[in-house]
LUMFIVEX-750202 format. One record per atom (N, C-alpha, C): residue number from 1; residue in three letters; z, y, x. Coordinates in pm, 1 decimal, padded with zeros to 6 digits. Each point is the difference from the previous one (the first is absolute). Layout:
BEGIN
ATOM    i   aa         z         y         x
ATOM  NUM  ALA         Z         Y         X
...
***
This chain:
BEGIN
ATOM    i   aa         z         y         x
ATOM    1  MET   10337.8   08206.1   09162.8
ATOM    1  MET  -00119.4   00075.8  -00031.8
ATOM    1  MET   00008.6   00135.7   00070.4
ATOM    2  ASP  -00110.2   00044.8   00060.6
ATOM    2  ASP   00006.7   00125.1   00074.6
ATOM    2  ASP   00002.2   00121.5  -00093.0
ATOM    3  ILE   00037.5   00112.8   00055.8
ATOM    3  ILE   00023.8   00121.9  -00077.3
ATOM    3  ILE  -00125.4   00048.1  -00072.8
ATOM    4  LEU  -00117.4  -00019.0   00057.6
ATOM    4  LEU  -00123.5   00045.0  -00064.4
ATOM    4  LEU  -00030.3  -00080.7  -00126.1
ATOM    5  HIS   00044.3  -00125.7  -00002.2
ATOM    5  HIS  -00018.1  -00080.7  -00120.8
ATOM    5  HIS   00108.5   00028.3  -00103.4
ATOM    6  ARG   00119.8   00029.3   00045.7
ATOM    6  ARG   00110.7   00025.1  -00093.8
ATOM    6  ARG  -00011.2   00135.8  -00068.5
ATOM    7  LEU  -00044.6   00102.7   00072.5
ATOM    7  LEU  -00004.9   00135.1  -00058.1
ATOM    7  LEU  -00140.3   00042.0  -00042.6
ATOM    8  THR  -00099.1  -00080.0   00029.8
ATOM    8  THR  -00140.1   00019.8  -00039.3
ATOM    8  THR  -00046.9   00146.0   00008.8
ATOM    9  PRO   00002.1   00057.2   00121.4
ATOM    9  PRO  -00042.7   00139.7   00011.7
ATOM    9  PRO  -00150.7   00016.3  -00018.1
ATOM   10  GLU  -00036.8   00116.1  -00051.2
ATOM   10  GLU  -00140.8   00041.0  -00009.2
ATOM   10  GLU  -00009.3   00135.8   00066.1
ATOM   11  SER  -00109.9   00024.9   00069.5
ATOM   11  SER  -00019.3   00126.2   00069.2
ATOM   11  SER  -00131.6   00062.4  -00044.7
ATOM   12  PHE   00003.8   00130.8  -00024.7
ATOM   12  PHE  -00118.1   00073.5  -00045.3
ATOM   12  PHE  -00010.6   00130.3   00078.9
ATOM   13  GLY  -00120.4   00055.5   00007.2
ATOM   13  GLY  -00018.0   00130.2   00063.8
ATOM   13  GLY  -00038.3  -00012.7   00146.0
ATOM   14  PRO  -00019.1   00115.9   00064.5
ATOM   14  PRO  -00044.7   00000.3   00139.7
ATOM   14  PRO   00103.5  -00061.8   00093.7
ATOM   15  SER  -00043.9  -00094.2   00082.4
ATOM   15  SER   00092.9  -00072.0   00087.8
ATOM   15  SER   00060.1   00089.7   00108.0
ATOM   16  ILE  -00065.4   00109.6   00033.7
ATOM   16  ILE   00052.3   00088.1   00104.9
ATOM   16  ILE   00088.1   00112.1  -00056.1
ATOM   17  ALA   00012.4   00007.3  -00130.5
ATOM   17  ALA   00079.9   00105.5  -00062.3
ATOM   17  ALA   00148.8  -00036.0   00002.5
ATOM   18  ARG   00082.6   00099.1  -00023.5
ATOM   18  ARG   00145.1  -00021.4  -00010.9
ATOM   18  ARG   00026.4  -00099.0  -00113.4
ATOM   19  THR   00090.0  -00095.6   00023.1
ATOM   19  THR   00028.1  -00104.5  -00098.1
ATOM   19  THR   00114.1   00040.4  -00091.7
ATOM   20  VAL  -00019.7  -00022.8  -00129.3
ATOM   20  VAL   00103.0   00020.6  -00101.2
ATOM   20  VAL   00026.2  -00136.0  -00063.8
ATOM   21  VAL   00123.9  -00046.6   00011.0
ATOM   21  VAL   00040.0  -00126.6  -00060.5
ATOM   21  VAL   00063.3   00032.2  -00134.7
ATOM   22  LEU  -00061.5  -00048.1  -00107.1
ATOM   22  LEU   00052.1   00023.5  -00134.8
ATOM   22  LEU   00093.7  -00114.4  -00037.2
ATOM   23  ALA   00122.7   00034.1  -00035.7
ATOM   23  ALA   00100.3  -00101.4  -00031.0
ATOM   23  ALA   00061.3   00025.8  -00137.0
ATOM   24  GLN  -00021.7  -00093.4  -00089.2
ATOM   24  GLN   00062.6   00004.2  -00131.6
ATOM   24  GLN   00122.8  -00089.9   00004.0
ATOM   25  PRO   00093.8   00018.3  -00093.2
ATOM   25  PRO   00121.6  -00082.2   00001.7
ATOM   25  PRO  -00032.0  -00149.4  -00011.6
ATOM   26  PRO   00085.9  -00084.7   00056.8
ATOM   26  PRO  -00020.4  -00144.5  -00012.9
ATOM   26  PRO  -00015.9  -00040.4  -00146.6
ATOM   27  GLY  -00098.8  -00085.4  -00026.0
ATOM   27  GLY  -00025.4  -00046.9  -00136.4
ATOM   27  GLY  -00089.2   00091.3  -00081.6
ATOM   28  THR  -00038.1   00115.4   00054.9
ATOM   28  THR  -00086.4   00095.1  -00070.4
ATOM   28  THR  -00143.9  -00021.6   00045.3
ATOM   29  PRO  -00095.9  -00008.3  -00092.1
ATOM   29  PRO  -00139.0  -00023.3   00040.7
ATOM   29  PRO  -00060.1   00121.8   00071.5
ATOM   30  ARG  -00098.3  -00026.2   00082.5
ATOM   30  ARG  -00070.6   00107.2   00072.7
ATOM   30  ARG  -00064.7   00101.2  -00093.4
ATOM   31  THR  -00027.7  -00041.4  -00121.3
ATOM   31  THR  -00066.4   00089.3  -00095.9
ATOM   31  THR   00084.2   00122.9  -00033.6
ATOM   32  VAL   00128.8  -00000.1   00037.7
ATOM   32  VAL   00084.7   00116.2  -00023.7
ATOM   32  VAL  -00058.4   00124.8   00067.3
ATOM   33  TRP  -00079.3  -00019.4   00103.6
ATOM   33  TRP  -00057.8   00112.2   00073.8
ATOM   33  TRP  -00119.2   00063.8  -00069.8
ATOM   34  GLY  -00061.3  -00069.5  -00097.6
ATOM   34  GLY  -00115.7   00056.0  -00068.7
ATOM   34  GLY  -00110.0   00035.9   00098.0
ATOM   35  ALA  -00051.5   00123.2  -00009.5
ATOM   35  ALA  -00110.4   00045.4   00084.8
ATOM   35  ALA   00045.5   00056.4   00134.5
ATOM   36  ILE   00129.7   00007.5   00023.6
ATOM   36  ILE   00049.9   00061.1   00123.5
ATOM   36  ILE  -00059.3  -00064.2   00126.1
ATOM   37  PRO  -00007.2  -00134.6   00010.8
ATOM   37  PRO  -00059.5  -00057.2   00122.3
ATOM   37  PRO  -00143.9   00045.4   00022.3
ATOM   38  VAL  -00077.3   00002.6  -00104.7
ATOM   38  VAL  -00140.6   00040.4   00012.9
ATOM   38  VAL  -00009.2   00145.0   00045.3
ATOM   39  LEU   00081.3   00086.6  -00058.9
ATOM   39  LEU  -00001.9   00141.3   00037.7
ATOM   39  LEU   00043.2   00020.2   00145.2
ATOM   40  LEU   00097.5  -00076.8   00044.9
ATOM   40  LEU   00048.5   00014.3   00137.3
ATOM   40  LEU  -00100.8  -00048.9   00103.5
ATOM   41  THR  -00087.7  -00093.0  -00037.4
ATOM   41  THR  -00094.3  -00055.6   00098.0
ATOM   41  THR  -00105.0   00100.7   00045.4
ATOM   42  ARG  -00005.6   00115.1  -00062.9
ATOM   42  ARG  -00093.3   00102.4   00049.6
ATOM   42  ARG   00037.1   00042.3   00141.7
ATOM   43  ASP   00131.8   00007.6   00027.8
ATOM   43  ASP   00045.7   00050.7   00129.2
ATOM   43  ASP   00093.1  -00095.2   00075.4
ATOM   44  HIS   00033.4  -00114.4  -00059.2
ATOM   44  HIS   00099.0  -00088.9   00059.7
ATOM   44  HIS  -00042.0  -00146.0  -00013.0
ATOM   45  ARG   00051.3  -00080.7   00089.9
ATOM   45  ARG  -00006.2  -00145.0  -00017.2
ATOM   45  ARG   00120.8  -00033.4  -00088.0
ATOM   46  VAL  -00020.6  -00075.5  -00104.4
ATOM   46  VAL   00105.7  -00033.2  -00095.4
ATOM   46  VAL   00026.2  -00149.9   00005.6
ATOM   47  VAL   00127.7  -00036.4   00008.5
ATOM   47  VAL   00040.7  -00140.6  -00002.7
ATOM   47  VAL   00086.1  -00021.7  -00123.3
ATOM   48  LEU  -00039.2  -00096.8  -00081.5
ATOM   48  LEU   00078.2  -00043.3  -00116.1
ATOM   48  LEU   00053.2  -00140.1   00028.4
ATOM   49  PHE   00117.3  -00031.6  -00050.1
ATOM   49  PHE   00055.8  -00133.6   00017.6
ATOM   49  PHE   00097.0  -00027.5  -00113.8
ATOM   50  ASP   00039.7  -00125.0  -00012.8
ATOM   50  ASP   00101.6  -00039.6  -00097.4
ATOM   50  ASP   00120.3  -00052.8   00076.0
ATOM   51  HIS   00119.4   00038.0  -00043.4
ATOM   51  HIS   00120.4  -00057.9   00060.3
ATOM   51  HIS   00003.0  -00149.3  -00032.4
ATOM   52  ASP   00058.7  -00078.2   00087.5
ATOM   52  ASP   00010.3  -00144.5  -00016.6
ATOM   52  ASP   00093.1  -00031.2  -00117.1
ATOM   53  ARG  -00057.4  -00054.1  -00108.5
ATOM   53  ARG   00080.7  -00031.2  -00119.0
ATOM   53  ARG   00096.4  -00115.5   00023.9
ATOM   54  GLY  -00024.7  -00080.5   00102.7
ATOM   54  GLY   00087.7  -00111.9   00029.2
ATOM   54  GLY   00118.0   00038.0   00089.0
ATOM   55  ALA  -00002.6   00122.4   00053.1
ATOM   55  ALA   00107.8   00044.7   00088.8
ATOM   55  ALA   00119.5   00048.2  -00082.1
ATOM   56  PRO   00119.0  -00008.2   00057.4
ATOM   56  PRO   00116.3   00057.5  -00069.8
ATOM   56  PRO  -00023.8   00148.4  -00025.0
ATOM   57  ASP   00040.2   00048.8  -00115.2
ATOM   57  ASP  -00025.9   00139.1  -00036.4
ATOM   57  ASP   00106.1   00091.3   00062.3
ATOM   58  ARG  -00012.1   00015.5   00131.7
ATOM   58  ARG   00091.9   00086.7   00074.4
ATOM   58  ARG  -00081.8   00095.6   00085.5
ATOM   59  ILE   00047.3   00122.7   00011.7
ATOM   59  ILE  -00071.9   00102.2   00075.9
ATOM   59  ILE  -00025.9  -00046.0   00143.3
ATOM   60  ASP   00099.4  -00058.2   00067.7
ATOM   60  ASP  -00018.2  -00039.5   00139.3
ATOM   60  ASP  -00105.7  -00109.1   00016.1
ATOM   61  VAL  -00008.7  -00091.6  -00095.6
ATOM   61  VAL  -00099.8  -00107.4   00006.1
ATOM   61  VAL  -00140.6   00057.7  -00018.5
ATOM   62  HIS  -00016.7   00086.5  -00100.2
ATOM   62  HIS  -00131.5   00062.1  -00022.5
ATOM   62  HIS  -00037.7   00090.5   00117.4
ATOM   63  ALA   00098.4   00068.7   00057.6
ATOM   63  ALA  -00027.3   00086.5   00115.3
ATOM   63  ALA  -00046.5  -00082.5   00119.6
ATOM   64  ALA   00063.7  -00112.8   00025.0
ATOM   64  ALA  -00041.2  -00086.7   00110.8
ATOM   64  ALA  -00142.8  -00051.2  -00021.7
ATOM   65  ASP  -00033.6  -00034.9  -00124.5
ATOM   65  ASP  -00137.2  -00042.9  -00031.1
ATOM   65  ASP  -00099.5   00113.1   00026.1
ATOM   66  LEU   00035.1   00121.5  -00042.4
ATOM   66  LEU  -00090.3   00114.0   00018.7
ATOM   66  LEU  -00017.5   00031.7   00148.5
ATOM   67  LEU   00105.9  -00011.7   00076.4
ATOM   67  LEU  -00009.1   00021.1   00144.3
ATOM   67  LEU  -00089.8  -00105.7   00063.7
ATOM   68  GLU   00013.1  -00124.6  -00044.1
ATOM   68  GLU  -00086.5  -00107.4   00049.7
ATOM   68  GLU  -00145.8   00026.3  -00037.5
ATOM   69  LEU  -00023.5   00049.1  -00121.9
ATOM   69  LEU  -00135.8   00034.9  -00042.5
ATOM   69  LEU  -00055.8   00113.1   00086.7
ATOM   70  ALA   00080.8   00102.1   00025.4
ATOM   70  ALA  -00044.0   00111.7   00084.7
ATOM   70  ALA  -00037.7  -00049.9   00139.7
ATOM   71  ASP   00076.9  -00094.1   00052.7
ATOM   71  ASP  -00032.7  -00059.0   00130.4
ATOM   71  ASP  -00131.4  -00076.6  -00006.9
ATOM   72  ALA  -00017.3  -00080.1  -00105.3
ATOM   72  ALA  -00122.2  -00080.3  -00014.5
ATOM   72  ALA  -00124.0   00088.0  -00013.4
ATOM   73  LEU   00015.8   00115.7  -00064.5
ATOM   73  LEU  -00112.1   00092.2  -00018.4
ATOM   73  LEU  -00010.7   00100.8   00113.9
ATOM   74  ARG   00093.0  -00009.1   00095.7
ATOM   74  ARG   00004.1   00089.4   00117.1
ATOM   74  ARG   00010.5   00147.5  -00040.1
ATOM   75  LEU   00089.0   00027.4  -00092.6
ATOM   75  LEU   00019.1   00137.3  -00047.2
ATOM   75  LEU   00095.7   00074.4   00092.2
ATOM   76  GLN  -00037.2   00119.8   00037.9
ATOM   76  GLN   00086.2   00089.7   00077.6
ATOM   76  GLN  -00015.0   00139.0  -00060.5
ATOM   77  GLY   00110.0   00061.6  -00034.7
ATOM   77  GLY  -00005.1   00135.8  -00052.2
ATOM   77  GLY  -00062.5   00011.5  -00137.7
ATOM   78  ALA  -00008.2  -00109.6  -00073.3
ATOM   78  ALA  -00059.6   00002.7  -00134.8
ATOM   78  ALA   00091.9   00073.1  -00097.5
ATOM   79  VAL  -00051.6   00026.2  -00117.7
ATOM   79  VAL   00077.4   00060.8  -00108.2
ATOM   79  VAL   00043.3  -00111.9  -00094.1
ATOM   80  HIS   00127.5  -00002.0  -00034.8
ATOM   80  HIS   00049.3  -00092.0  -00102.8
ATOM   80  HIS   00017.1   00083.0  -00126.5
ATOM   81  LEU  -00076.4  -00031.3  -00102.7
ATOM   81  LEU   00006.8   00069.8  -00128.8
ATOM   81  LEU   00057.9  -00097.3  -00100.5
ATOM   82  GLY   00127.7   00017.2  -00032.4
ATOM   82  GLY   00069.0  -00094.3  -00087.1
ATOM   82  GLY   00049.5   00063.0  -00127.8
ATOM   83  ILE  -00002.3  -00080.2  -00106.4
ATOM   83  ILE   00051.2   00042.9  -00130.4
ATOM   83  ILE   00135.5  -00065.8  -00023.1
ATOM   84  GLY   00097.8   00077.7  -00046.7
ATOM   84  GLY   00128.9  -00053.5  -00041.0
ATOM   84  GLY   00066.6  -00083.1   00108.1
ATOM   85  ARG   00031.0  -00123.1  -00032.9
ATOM   85  ARG   00069.0  -00089.5   00093.5
ATOM   85  ARG  -00082.5  -00025.1   00125.9
ATOM   86  ALA  -00132.0   00002.3  -00012.7
ATOM   86  ALA  -00086.3  -00020.0   00117.1
ATOM   86  ALA   00015.1   00115.4   00099.2
ATOM   87  ALA   00033.2   00119.3  -00047.9
ATOM   87  ALA   00026.6   00112.7   00090.4
ATOM   87  ALA   00123.2  -00028.8   00084.7
ATOM   88  THR   00099.4  -00060.3  -00061.1
ATOM   88  THR   00122.5  -00037.0   00071.2
ATOM   88  THR  -00028.8  -00109.1   00102.5
ATOM   89  ILE  -00087.4  -00093.2  -00034.2
ATOM   89  ILE  -00039.7  -00105.6   00093.8
ATOM   89  ILE  -00067.8   00063.4   00122.0
ATOM   90  GLY  -00083.3   00101.6  -00022.8
ATOM   90  GLY  -00064.0   00070.9   00111.6
ATOM   90  GLY   00101.6   00064.4   00092.8
ATOM   91  ALA   00105.6   00057.8  -00057.4
ATOM   91  ALA   00105.3   00060.0   00082.0
ATOM   91  ALA   00070.8  -00107.2   00083.0
ATOM   92  ALA   00019.2  -00117.8  -00058.4
ATOM   92  ALA   00063.1  -00109.6   00073.2
ATOM   92  ALA  -00089.9  -00047.6   00114.3
ATOM   93  VAL  -00130.6  -00001.2  -00022.0
ATOM   93  VAL  -00093.7  -00037.1   00107.1
ATOM   93  VAL   00011.9   00099.6   00114.2
ATOM   94  ASP   00015.2   00127.1  -00034.4
ATOM   94  ASP   00011.9   00102.2   00103.7
ATOM   94  ASP   00124.4  -00023.1   00084.7
ATOM   95  ARG   00105.5  -00051.4  -00061.0
ATOM   95  ARG   00123.0  -00030.0   00073.5
ATOM   95  ARG  -00020.4  -00123.3   00089.3
ATOM   96  LEU  -00068.9  -00102.2  -00052.5
ATOM   96  LEU  -00020.8  -00124.3   00074.9
ATOM   96  LEU  -00105.6   00013.6   00110.1
ATOM   97  GLY  -00103.6   00078.4  -00026.5
ATOM   97  GLY  -00110.0   00014.6   00095.1
ATOM   97  GLY  -00039.2   00145.4   00015.7
ATOM   98  PRO   00084.7   00080.1   00064.7
ATOM   98  PRO  -00028.3   00143.2   00013.9
ATOM   98  PRO  -00139.3   00025.1   00056.6
ATOM   99  GLY  -00071.3   00094.0  -00060.9
ATOM   99  GLY  -00133.2   00036.7   00046.8
ATOM   99  GLY  -00112.1  -00080.4  -00061.1
ATOM  100  ARG   00033.2  -00109.5  -00067.9
ATOM  100  ARG  -00106.0  -00079.8  -00061.9
ATOM  100  ARG  -00072.8   00086.7  -00103.3
ATOM  101  PHE   00077.6   00077.3  -00076.5
ATOM  101  PHE  -00058.0   00095.8  -00093.1
ATOM  101  PHE   00034.6   00139.6   00049.3
ATOM  102  GLY  -00101.2   00082.4   00016.5
ATOM  102  GLY   00021.1   00136.5   00046.9
ATOM  102  GLY   00041.6   00092.9  -00111.8
ATOM  103  GLN  -00024.8  -00042.5  -00123.3
ATOM  103  GLN   00033.6   00084.7  -00114.5
ATOM  103  GLN   00035.2  -00088.0  -00118.4
ATOM  104  LEU   00103.4   00039.1  -00072.3
ATOM  104  LEU   00037.6  -00065.1  -00124.5
ATOM  104  LEU  -00023.9   00098.9  -00112.5
ATOM  105  VAL  -00080.0  -00039.7  -00098.6
ATOM  105  VAL  -00017.5   00079.3  -00120.8
ATOM  105  VAL   00060.8  -00082.7  -00111.3
ATOM  106  GLN   00102.9   00053.9  -00062.8
ATOM  106  GLN   00076.9  -00075.3  -00098.0
ATOM  106  GLN  -00020.4   00059.2  -00139.1
ATOM  107  LEU  -00058.9  -00080.4  -00089.8
ATOM  107  LEU  -00018.0   00041.7  -00139.3
ATOM  107  LEU   00120.7  -00047.5  -00079.5
ATOM  108  ASP   00073.6   00091.1  -00057.3
ATOM  108  ASP   00117.7  -00032.9  -00079.9
ATOM  108  ASP   00084.4  -00107.8   00066.4
ATOM  109  PRO   00055.3   00028.8   00119.3
ATOM  109  PRO   00077.7  -00103.1   00069.4
ATOM  109  PRO   00120.1  -00046.4  -00081.5
ATOM  110  ASP   00036.7  -00123.4   00021.9
ATOM  110  ASP   00112.5  -00065.5  -00067.1
ATOM  110  ASP   00128.0   00082.0   00020.4
ATOM  111  PRO   00066.8   00040.4  -00109.0
ATOM  111  PRO   00119.0   00084.6   00014.2
ATOM  111  PRO   00132.6  -00075.4   00015.7
ATOM  112  THR  -00004.6  -00131.5   00019.5
ATOM  112  THR   00124.3  -00076.5   00008.6
ATOM  112  THR   00076.9   00035.0   00127.7
ATOM  113  PRO   00131.0  -00024.5   00002.9
ATOM  113  PRO   00077.4   00028.8   00121.2
ATOM  113  PRO  -00052.2  -00072.2   00124.1
ATOM  114  ALA  -00045.3  -00124.3  -00015.8
ATOM  114  ALA  -00054.3  -00073.5   00116.1
ATOM  114  ALA  -00123.0   00070.8   00053.7
ATOM  115  ALA  -00083.7   00051.3  -00090.2
ATOM  115  ALA  -00120.0   00070.7   00042.4
ATOM  115  ALA   00037.6   00129.8   00070.0
ATOM  116  SER   00100.4   00069.3  -00049.3
ATOM  116  SER   00044.0   00124.1   00063.2
ATOM  116  SER   00047.9  -00025.8   00142.1
ATOM  117  ALA   00069.7  -00110.4   00020.2
ATOM  117  ALA   00046.9  -00034.8   00134.3
ATOM  117  ALA  -00118.7  -00025.0   00092.4
ATOM  118  GLU  -00103.1  -00066.8  -00050.3
ATOM  118  GLU  -00119.3  -00025.0   00080.4
ATOM  118  GLU  -00068.9   00131.1   00036.5
ATOM  119  ARG  -00006.5   00093.4  -00093.7
ATOM  119  ARG  -00068.1   00125.9   00027.4
ATOM  119  ARG   00061.7   00072.9   00117.7
ATOM  120  GLY   00130.1  -00015.3   00020.3
ATOM  120  GLY   00065.6   00066.0   00111.0
ATOM  120  GLY  -00043.9  -00051.8   00135.4
ATOM  121  LEU  -00067.7  -00113.6   00003.5
ATOM  121  LEU  -00041.5  -00061.3   00125.6
ATOM  121  LEU  -00145.9   00026.3   00035.3
ATOM  122  VAL  -00070.6   00073.3  -00084.1
ATOM  122  VAL  -00143.4   00021.6   00020.6
ATOM  122  VAL  -00025.8   00083.3   00125.3
ATOM  123  ARG  -00089.2  -00049.5   00085.1
ATOM  123  ARG  -00038.3   00072.8   00120.5
ATOM  123  ARG  -00139.0   00063.1  -00015.2
ATOM  124  ALA  -00085.2  -00059.6  -00080.0
ATOM  124  ALA  -00135.7   00051.9  -00018.5
ATOM  124  ALA   00004.1   00126.9  -00083.8
ATOM  125  HIS  -00108.7   00074.2   00003.3
ATOM  125  HIS  -00011.7   00116.9  -00086.3
ATOM  125  HIS  -00002.7  -00048.5  -00144.8
ATOM  126  ARG   00085.2   00057.0  -00084.7
ATOM  126  ARG   00011.2  -00046.7  -00138.4
ATOM  126  ARG  -00031.4   00111.8  -00096.8
ATOM  127  THR  -00080.2  -00030.7  -00100.6
ATOM  127  THR  -00031.2   00092.2  -00107.9
ATOM  127  THR   00030.4  -00070.5  -00131.2
ATOM  128  VAL   00076.4   00064.3  -00087.0
ATOM  128  VAL   00032.4  -00056.4  -00130.8
ATOM  128  VAL  -00085.5   00069.4  -00104.2
ATOM  129  VAL  -00065.7  -00079.2  -00084.5
ATOM  129  VAL  -00083.3   00051.9  -00108.4
ATOM  129  VAL   00058.6  -00048.8  -00131.5
ATOM  130  ARG   00030.7   00090.5  -00089.2
ATOM  130  ARG   00048.3  -00036.2  -00134.0
ATOM  130  ARG  -00119.3   00000.5  -00094.6
ATOM  131  THR  -00013.0  -00105.5  -00080.3
ATOM  131  THR  -00112.7  -00010.0  -00093.0
ATOM  131  THR   00045.3   00032.1  -00141.4
ATOM  132  ASN  -00097.0   00023.0  -00084.1
ATOM  132  ASN   00025.9   00024.6  -00142.5
ATOM  132  ASN  -00038.7  -00122.9  -00080.4
ATOM  133  GLY   00059.5  -00113.1   00032.9
ATOM  133  GLY  -00032.0  -00123.3  -00073.2
ATOM  133  GLY  -00086.8  -00091.5   00082.7
ATOM  134  ASP  -00116.5  -00033.0  -00049.8
ATOM  134  ASP  -00090.0  -00097.0   00061.1
ATOM  134  ASP  -00080.7   00064.8   00112.8
ATOM  135  PRO   00029.9  -00032.5   00126.6
ATOM  135  PRO  -00071.1   00065.5   00109.8
ATOM  135  PRO  -00149.3  -00027.6   00001.8
ATOM  136  ALA  -00042.7  -00113.5  -00055.1
ATOM  136  ALA  -00142.9  -00032.7   00000.3
ATOM  136  ALA  -00079.3   00087.2  -00096.5
ATOM  137  ARG   00067.7   00060.5  -00096.6
ATOM  137  ARG  -00070.9   00080.4  -00099.8
ATOM  137  ARG   00033.9   00148.6   00007.5
ATOM  138  ASP   00075.7   00038.3   00099.8
ATOM  138  ASP   00045.8   00138.3   00011.5
ATOM  138  ASP  -00074.7   00069.6   00113.9
ATOM  139  PRO  -00096.4   00088.2  -00031.6
ATOM  139  PRO  -00075.9   00067.7   00106.1
ATOM  139  PRO   00089.7   00078.8   00095.1
ATOM  140  ALA   00110.7   00053.1  -00049.8
ATOM  140  ALA   00091.0   00075.8   00086.6
ATOM  140  ALA   00060.8  -00090.1   00106.9
ATOM  141  THR   00021.6  -00127.5  -00033.1
ATOM  141  THR   00054.9  -00092.8   00098.6
ATOM  141  THR  -00098.6  -00020.3   00113.7
ATOM  142  PHE  -00127.9  -00019.4  -00032.3
ATOM  142  PHE  -00098.5  -00018.9   00106.5
ATOM  142  PHE  -00009.7   00125.4   00086.0
ATOM  143  GLN   00003.8   00116.7  -00060.9
ATOM  143  GLN  -00003.8   00124.6   00077.3
ATOM  143  GLN   00121.0   00009.7   00093.2
ATOM  144  ALA   00117.8  -00040.5  -00048.3
ATOM  144  ALA   00120.0   00002.8   00083.6
ATOM  144  ALA  -00011.3  -00099.3   00115.5
ATOM  145  ILE  -00060.4  -00117.0  -00026.7
ATOM  145  ILE  -00021.0  -00099.5   00105.8
ATOM  145  ILE  -00094.0   00056.7   00105.5
ATOM  146  GLU  -00110.7   00058.1  -00042.9
ATOM  146  GLU  -00095.7   00059.6   00093.5
ATOM  146  GLU   00066.5   00107.4   00085.4
ATOM  147  THR   00081.0   00082.5  -00062.9
ATOM  147  THR   00071.4   00104.9   00074.2
ATOM  147  THR   00094.2  -00061.2   00102.1
ATOM  148  ALA   00075.4  -00103.0  -00040.3
ATOM  148  ALA   00093.3  -00066.0   00092.2
ATOM  148  ALA  -00073.3  -00061.4   00118.2
ATOM  149  LEU  -00119.0  -00053.0  -00023.0
ATOM  149  LEU  -00075.9  -00063.6   00108.2
ATOM  149  LEU  -00057.6   00103.5   00098.3
ATOM  150  ARG  -00006.6   00125.0  -00042.6
ATOM  150  ARG  -00049.7   00106.4   00089.9
ATOM  150  ARG   00109.8   00058.9   00087.8
ATOM  151  VAL   00124.8  -00036.2  -00026.7
ATOM  151  VAL   00111.1   00053.2   00078.9
ATOM  151  VAL  -00012.0  -00051.4   00141.8
ATOM  152  PRO   00000.6   00090.9   00098.7
ATOM  152  PRO  -00008.0  -00047.2   00138.5
ATOM  152  PRO   00122.0  -00083.4   00036.7
ATOM  153  VAL  -00024.8  -00110.7   00067.3
ATOM  153  VAL   00107.3  -00090.1   00041.3
ATOM  153  VAL   00010.4   00007.0   00152.1
ATOM  154  ALA   00121.3   00025.4   00047.5
ATOM  154  ALA   00019.5   00012.0   00146.1
ATOM  154  ALA  -00011.1  -00134.2   00068.0
***
C-alpha cells in the first residue's frame, strides 16, 4: 500500500503558503491539535497525517515513513511541528533527509535518552516550546507556535 493510503494525509490552507506538517505521537488521534490547524491555515498550508499503526513502533521506521510522505507531497523547506515523541521523529527525519524540513518546532519533546541523542543530530532550525498541559486548549501554546513560525530560517 502506498504512503498516501497508509498515512492518510489531509491538506488545508493556501497551496502557495509555507507548509506546516502537524505530527502527533504514533497512536494519538489528530484531534489532539484542537483548533490549532484551523488557526494556522490563515497564513500556512497545513498537513495532518496519522502514523502507520501497522508499522513497528520505532522512531527510525516512523521517520522513514514521514520522509516518504514528504517526498510524495513534494515538500521542501516545510515546518515539522511535532508533539512529544513525534518531535523526536521529526529530528530523525532531519538526519535521514537533510533539508526536507527547514524548521523543526517541537512541543514538549520526548525527554528520553534516545530522544536526546537524536536532538544532537538536528540540522534544521529548531525551536522548543513547552506547554502547560493540553496544547489544544492552551492559548499560550498557540501564541508560542505562531512566534516560532515567524523566526527567520536561513
